[in-house]
C-alpha positions in Angstrom: 0.8 -10.3 15.5 -1.0 -9.1 18.7 -1.4 -10.3 22.5 -2.4 -14.1 23.5 -5.7 -12.3 25.4 -6.1 -10.1 21.7 -9.3 -11.2 20.0 -8.4 -11.8 16.3 -10.8 -11.3 13.0 -9.7 -12.7 10.0 -11.3 -12.1 6.6 -10.6 -11.7 2.9 -11.1 -7.9 0.8 -9.4 -6.3 -2.3 -7.3 -9.7 -3.1 -5.4 -10.0 0.1 -5.9 -11.5 3.9 -6.7 -9.6 7.1 -6.2 -9.8 10.2 -7.4 -7.0 12.8 -6.4 -7.6 16.6 -8.7 -6.0 18.8 -8.8 -6.8 22.8 -12.3 -7.7 22.8 -13.9 -9.3 20.0 -15.3 -6.0 17.5 -19.5 -6.4 17.1 -21.1 -7.4 14.6 -22.2 -3.5 13.7 -18.4 -2.3 13.9 -17.7 -5.9 10.9 -20.2 -4.1 8.9 -18.8 -0.7 9.4 -15.3 -2.0 9.2 -16.1 -3.7 5.4 -18.7 -1.1 4.5 -15.2 1.3 4.0 -13.2 -1.5 2.2 -16.0 -2.3 -0.3 -16.2 1.8 -0.8 -12.3 2.2 -1.2 -12.5 -0.8 -4.0 -15.7 0.3 -5.8 -13.8 3.6 -6.3 -10.3 3.0 -6.8 -10.0 -0.6 -8.3 -9.4 -1.2 -11.4 -10.6 -4.9 -11.2 -13.7 -4.3 -10.8 -16.7 -3.9 -13.3 -18.5 -1.5 -11.3 -15.7 0.7 -10.7 -15.3 4.0 -10.8 -11.0 3.3 -11.8 -12.7 1.1 -15.1 -15.7 4.0 -15.6 -12.8 6.5 -16.1 -10.6 3.8 -18.2 -13.5 3.4 -20.1 -14.9 7.3 -20.9 -12.6 9.5 -19.0 -14.2 11.9 -18.3 -15.2 13.8 -14.9 -16.9 12.3 -11.7 -17.6 13.5 -8.5 -14.0 13.9 -6.6 -14.0 11.2 -4.6 -13.1 11.3 -0.5 -9.5 9.3 -0.8 -8.4 11.2 -4.1 -6.5 14.4 -2.9 -4.9 12.5 -0.3 -3.5 10.0 -2.9 -3.3 11.8 -6.2 -1.1 14.8 -4.0 1.4 11.9 -2.7 1.3 10.6 -6.3 2.6 13.6 -7.8 5.6 13.8 -4.8 6.2 10.1 -5.8 6.2 11.0 -9.9 9.1 13.8 -8.6 11.0 12.3 -6.7 11.3 8.9 -8.2 11.6 11.5 -11.9 8.7 9.8 -13.2 9.3 6.2 -12.4 5.9 5.9 -10.5 2.8 7.2 -12.0 -1.0 6.8 -11.5 -1.4 6.1 -15.1 0.2 3.1 -15.1 -2.7 0.9 -15.3 -2.7 0.5 -19.1 1.1 -0.8 -18.2 0.4 -2.9 -16.1 -2.4 -4.2 -17.8 -0.2 -5.2 -20.6 2.3 -7.2 -19.3 -0.5 -9.3 -18.0 -1.5 -8.2 -14.4 -5.2 -7.2 -15.8 -8.8 -7.2 -14.6 -9.0 -10.9 -15.8 -5.9 -12.0 -14.5 -4.6 -13.4 -17.5 -0.7 -13.3 -16.9 -0.5 -13.3 -21.2 2.7 -10.8 -21.5 1.7 -7.8 -24.4 4.6 -6.2 -24.3 6.4 -2.3 -22.9 4.7 0.3 -23.2 5.5 4.1 -21.1 3.0 5.5 -18.7 1.5 9.0 -20.1 4.5 11.0 -19.1 2.6 14.2 -18.6 0.3 12.3 -16.9 -0.7 15.9 -15.0 -2.0 17.3 -17.7 -4.8 14.1 -18.3 -5.0 13.4 -14.6 -6.8 17.1 -12.8 -8.6 16.8 -9.4 -10.1 19.5 -7.1 -13.1 19.8 -5.0 -15.3 18.8 -6.8 -14.2 16.7 -10.2 -11.9 13.9 -10.5 -11.3 14.0 -13.9 -9.1 12.6 -16.8 -9.1 14.2 -20.3 -9.1 11.3 -21.8 -9.6 8.1 -20.9 -6.8 5.9 -19.1 -6.6 3.2 -15.9 -5.7 4.8 -12.6 -3.5 2.6 -10.3 -3.5 3.1 -7.5 -1.0 0.2 -5.8 2.0 1.9 -4.6 -0.1 3.9 -1.3 -3.7 2.7 -2.1 -3.4 -0.5 0.4 -1.6 1.6 3.0 -4.4 5.2 2.8 -7.0 2.0 2.6 -4.9 0.6 6.1 -5.2 4.8 6.8 -9.0 4.7 6.6 -9.5 1.4 9.1 -8.3 1.6 12.2 -9.1 4.8 12.6 -12.7 3.5 12.2 -11.5 0.3 14.3 -9.7 2.7 17.0 -13.7 4.5 16.9 -15.6 1.5 17.3 -13.1 0.1 20.6 -13.5 3.0 22.4 -17.1 2.9 21.8 -17.4 -0.8 22.7 -15.2 -0.4 25.9 -17.2 1.4 27.8 -14.8 3.0 29.9 -12.5 0.0 30.4 -8.6 0.8 28.5 -8.7 0.1 25.1 -5.6 -2.1 24.5 -4.4 -2.0 21.7 -5.3 -2.5 17.9 -3.6 -4.2 15.1 -4.6 -3.6 11.1 -2.7 -6.1 9.7 -3.1 -6.0 5.4 -0.4 -9.5 4.2 2.2 -7.2 4.7 0.6 -3.0 5.3 -0.3 -3.0 9.0 -0.4 -0.2 11.6 -0.1 -0.5 15.5 -2.3 2.0 17.5 -2.3 1.6 21.1 -1.4 -0.6 24.0 1.8 2.0 25.6 1.8 -0.3 28.7 2.4 -3.4 26.1 5.4 -4.0 24.5 6.1 -3.4 20.6 4.6 -5.5 17.9 7.6 -7.0 16.6 7.6 -7.9 12.8 9.5 -10.6 10.7 11.4 -8.7 7.4 10.2 -12.4 5.0 13.9 -13.0 3.2 11.6 -12.1 -0.7 13.6 -15.3 -2.2 12.7 -17.8 1.0 9.3 -16.9 2.7 10.5 -19.6 5.6 13.6 -17.0 6.7 13.6 -12.9 7.6 16.2 -10.6 6.8 15.1 -8.9 10.5 12.8 -7.9 12.7 11.6 -4.5 13.4 9.4 -2.9 16.6 6.6 -1.7 16.2 4.8 0.9 18.1 1.6 3.4 17.5 2.8 3.4 13.5 2.9 1.7 10.5 4.9 -0.7 8.6 4.5 -1.5 5.3 6.3 -4.1 2.3 6.8 -4.6 -1.1 8.5 -6.7 -2.9 9.0 -8.5 -6.9 7.6 -11.6 -5.3 4.7 -10.7 -4.2 2.7 -10.8 -7.5 5.4 -13.0 -10.4 4.6 -14.1 -13.2 6.3 -15.3 -16.5 9.8 -14.8 -16.8 10.6 -12.3 -14.8 7.3 -10.0 -14.5 5.9 -8.9 -11.6 3.8 -5.6 -10.7 5.9 -2.9 -9.6 7.2 -1.5 -12.8 9.1 1.9 -14.2 6.1 3.7 -15.3 9.3 5.6 -17.8 9.5 2.1 -20.0 7.1 -0.7 -18.7 9.2 -2.8 -18.1 10.4 -4.4 -14.5 12.8 -3.0 -11.7 15.2 -5.3 -12.3 17.8 -3.8 -9.1 15.5 -3.7 -5.6 13.4 -7.0 -4.6 12.4 -5.7 -1.7 12.1 -2.8 0.8 10.3 -1.5 4.2 10.0 1.8 5.4 8.2 3.0 9.3 6.2 6.3 9.6 3.9 7.3 11.7 1.3 6.6 9.2 0.5 3.2 6.4 0.3 5.4 3.6 3.3 7.6 4.3 5.3 4.0 4.5 3.5 2.8 1.7 4.3 5.8 -0.1 8.1 4.9 0.7 7.9 1.6 0.3 7.0 1.8 -3.3 10.0 5.4 -3.9 12.6 2.8 -3.2 12.7 0.2 -5.3 13.9 3.8 -7.4 17.1 6.1 -7.3 15.0 8.9 -5.5 13.6 6.4 -3.1 15.9 7.2 0.4 16.3 11.5 -1.2 12.9 10.9 -0.6 12.4 8.9 2.6 14.8 11.5 3.9 12.8 14.0 3.5 9.8 12.6 5.0 11.5 11.1 8.2 11.0 7.8 7.6 12.9 5.1 8.2 13.5 2.6 5.7 15.1 -0.7 5.2 15.4 -2.4 0.9 17.0 -6.0 0.0 19.3 -5.6 -3.4 18.9 -8.2 -6.3 21.7 -9.4 -5.5 21.0 -10.0 -1.8 22.9 -6.9 0.1 20.7 -5.5 2.2 20.6 -1.8 2.7 18.9 0.8 5.9 18.6 4.5 6.6 21.3 6.3 9.4 18.2 6.8 11.7 16.5 2.8 10.7 16.1 0.8 14.1 15.3 -2.6 12.6 17.4 -5.6 14.1 19.1 -7.3 10.6 19.8 -10.5 10.5 24.0 -10.6 9.2 
């Protein structure tokens, strides 16, 4: 990722590895600002943190001051839910925990439970408050990392512009382990991103050139345990998806790409991607590769 002269900052946050590539090293103040954005997001939306807003609502329900990202993310969830006929649902957290993907990472399967199908009657948000009419666990895994990548790349862009002191800012790449955004560097070649084979990390099924855009990927092997269990559940049944193994999407913003990558595990995903103008690739569990007509990835035979 990035060119040979780039400065790279590697760290771990929200349970995954990050790499931020900038033309010059970020200052201590810039790194603190980025870290604060990530921590604020995690402290709000993580169902794995005892002190998070999501955990508080899961325990007691009720109302909290609306977080800055609530309208954008939950509005996108409503569109995802409609497009997938309820397969994607922001109240999937309890179903994930029952299958073993709980805050303690117990990975012990207690059986399938559908998420609340009428989630919009239970979860409400407006300009002032985020409300749950009864306890329930919000999980923003379908779009949350993409949203955070967008927030981080915007903050990095701001600091790079400030610290460039009149020089051309150059390219910025924020990579959060499969969800990445590329900004600037218009005179540089695109970032060439390998599409990792879900069953063999040493191989790629293709490459995708990304410039001034975001690429997000999802795969059932990323968080898998037990007998066929993984983190991509169908909210209507509480069962892991069985047909699609991995997905990729490219969009101007990472949250959009992340949303489409999540939707592509279900039948309504391609139609949503078409409506949003988002190119995509996906691989089925029997090894077939599918892609959209507007996809510009180079796919290997």
